[in-house]
C-alpha positions in Angstrom: 81.5 98.6 125.4 79.5 98.8 128.6 82.2 101.1 130.0 82.1 103.3 127.0 78.2 103.7 127.4 78.8 104.6 131.1 81.0 107.5 130.1 79.0 108.5 127.0 76.4 109.9 129.3 78.9 112.3 130.7 81.2 112.9 127.7 78.6 112.4 124.9 80.5 113.5 121.7 84.0 114.3 120.9 84.5 117.4 118.8 87.3 117.3 116.2 87.7 120.2 113.7 84.0 121.2 114.4 82.8 117.7 113.7 81.1 115.9 116.5 81.9 112.2 116.9 80.0 110.0 119.4 82.3 108.7 122.0 81.8 105.1 121.0 82.6 105.7 117.4 85.7 107.7 118.5 86.9 104.8 120.7 86.5 102.3 117.7 88.6 104.8 115.6 91.3 104.8 118.2 91.3 101.0 118.3 91.5 100.8 114.5 94.5 103.3 114.4 96.2 101.4 117.3 95.8 98.0 115.5 97.1 99.6 112.2 100.2 100.9 114.0 100.9 97.6 115.6 100.6 95.9 112.2 103.0 98.4 110.5 105.5 98.1 113.4 105.2 94.3 113.4 105.9 94.2 109.6 108.9 96.4 110.1 110.2 94.3 112.8 109.8 91.2 110.7 111.5 92.8 107.8 114.5 94.0 109.9 114.7 90.6 111.5 115.0 88.8 108.1 117.7 91.3 107.0 119.6 90.6 110.2 119.3 86.9 109.8 120.8 86.8 106.4 123.5 89.1 107.1 124.7 87.4 110.3 124.2 83.8 109.3 125.6 84.3 105.8 128.7 85.9 107.2 129.0 83.4 110.0 129.0 80.2 107.9 131.1 81.8 105.2 133.7 82.4 108.0 133.4 78.8 108.9 134.3 77.7 105.5 130.9 76.9 104.0 129.8 78.2 100.6 126.4 79.8 99.9 124.1 78.0 97.5 120.5 79.0 96.6 119.7 75.3 95.9 121.3 72.5 97.9 119.9 69.7 95.7 122.9 69.8 93.4 125.6 70.3 96.0 125.2 67.6 98.4 129.0 66.6 98.4 130.3 70.0 99.2 130.4 72.1 102.4 127.6 74.5 101.7 124.6 76.3 103.3 121.5 78.1 102.2 119.3 80.7 103.9 115.6 80.5 104.8 115.1 77.1 103.3 111.4 76.0 103.8 110.9 72.3 104.7 107.7 70.6 104.4 105.9 72.4 107.2 108.5 74.5 109.0 111.1 77.2 108.0 114.6 77.4 109.3 116.7 80.6 108.9 119.6 78.6 107.5 120.4 75.1 106.6 124.1 73.8 106.8 125.0 70.7 104.8 128.0 68.3 104.5 128.7 64.6 104.6 125.1 63.6 104.5 124.2 65.5 107.7 122.2 68.7 108.1 122.1 71.4 110.7 118.9 73.5 110.7 119.6 76.9 112.3 117.2 79.5 113.7 118.3 82.8 114.9 116.4 85.4 116.9 115.8 87.7 119.8 114.1 85.4 122.2 114.7 87.1 125.6 115.4 85.6 129.0 111.9 84.5 129.9 111.1 82.4 126.8 113.0 79.2 127.2 110.0 77.2 126.0 110.1 79.0 122.6 113.8 78.3 122.4 113.4 74.5 123.1 110.5 74.3 120.7 112.7 75.6 117.9 115.5 73.1 118.8 113.0 70.1 118.7 110.7 71.0 115.8 112.6 69.4 112.9 112.7 65.8 111.8 115.6 63.5 112.6 115.9 62.6 109.0 115.4 64.7 105.9 116.0 64.2 102.1 117.9 66.6 100.0 118.8 65.7 96.4 117.0 62.4 96.9 119.6 61.4 99.6 118.6 60.9 103.3 120.4 63.2 105.7 120.6 63.1 109.5 119.2 66.4 110.9 120.0 68.3 114.0 119.0 71.8 115.1 120.8 74.8 116.5 119.2 77.9 117.8 121.1 81.1 118.1 119.5 83.6 120.6 120.4 86.9 122.1 120.6 85.8 125.7 119.9 82.7 127.9 118.6 83.5 131.4 120.8 82.9 134.5 120.3 79.4 135.9 118.5 78.2 132.8 118.8 74.5 131.9 117.7 75.1 128.4 121.3 74.3 127.0 121.4 70.9 128.7 117.8 70.2 127.7 118.6 70.9 124.0 121.7 68.7 124.0 119.5 65.8 125.4 117.5 65.9 122.1 120.6 66.4 119.9 120.2 70.1 119.7 122.2 73.2 120.5 121.3 76.6 121.8 123.9 79.3 121.7 123.6 82.9 123.1 125.1 85.9 121.3 125.6 87.5 124.7 128.5 85.1 125.2 131.6 86.6 123.6 132.8 83.2 122.5 129.6 82.3 120.8 131.1 82.3 117.2 133.8 79.9 118.3 131.2 77.7 120.1 129.1 77.5 116.9 132.2 76.6 115.0 132.9 73.8 117.4 129.4 72.4 117.3 129.3 72.5 113.4 132.7 70.9 113.3 131.6 68.0 115.6 128.3 67.5 113.9 129.3 67.6 110.3 132.9 66.3 110.7 134.5 69.5 109.2 137.6 71.5 110.1 137.1 73.9 112.9 138.7 77.2 111.7 138.9 78.4 115.4 141.1 75.5 116.6 144.0 77.0 118.6 142.1 80.2 119.3 141.9 80.2 123.1 141.7 83.9 123.9 139.0 86.4 122.9 141.6 88.4 121.1 142.6 85.3 119.1 139.1 84.8 118.0 138.5 88.3 117.0 141.7 88.2 114.9 140.6 85.0 113.2 137.2 86.6 112.4 138.8 89.7 111.0 141.1 87.6 108.9 138.2 85.6 107.4 135.9 88.5 106.8 137.7 89.0 103.6 135.9 85.8 102.4 132.4 87.3 103.0 130.5 89.1 100.4 128.5 91.4 102.6 126.7 93.1 99.7 125.3 89.8 98.6 123.7 89.1 102.0 122.6 92.8 102.4 120.8 92.7 99.0 118.9 89.4 99.6 
C-alpha cells in the first residue's frame, strides 16, 4: 500500500471509458481479478485431475483383474477396488482390497522437487483399517509423474511399507502389478512379460475388460 501511495502522487487516477479510478482502487481491482482467475484455474485443474484419476486408476486395476465396486463393505472376499474412498480423516484416490489386506492408492503430478509430499502421501494412512466390520492390514502406494534423479524416496517409502511408482518409467504398470500381487497375494497378470512390447501387448489384450465410458462418466 505504501508503494501505491508513492506512485499515486505521480499517476493519480486511471481513466477507463471516461471514468477516472484512483490508482489504489484500480490496484485492488486487479488483485481481485487475479485472485478470481487463480480460483477458476485451480478449480479446473482439480476437476481435470479427478477425471484423470478415475480413468487411469479404474482402467489400471481392471486390467490387473480387480472388479470395481461403489461400496466395499459387502465385497470383502473378492478382488475389488473402489475410487475416491474417504477414510476417517483422509482421502485416497483408490482403495484395492483382497484377502483382508488393503492398498490405499494416491495418484498425481508431484514433480521432481516435492519428495516430501510424496513421502507424506505414503505414510499418512493407518496400518490397520476396518471394512465391513473386519480388520484389514493397510499399505499405501503413490503413483506420481516423475521421481527426481538420485532421489531416495522409493527406498524411504519401502522402509515404511509403502510404494512410490513413477509413470515416467515405461514399466510402471508392470511394477504396480508386481507390488499389488506381492501385497495382496493375487495373480500377477504380467508374469512372463519381460520386454516393453510384451507389456504393451498384454495391456492391449486386457483393455477389452475395461469399461472406459463408466469411468469417464464418474
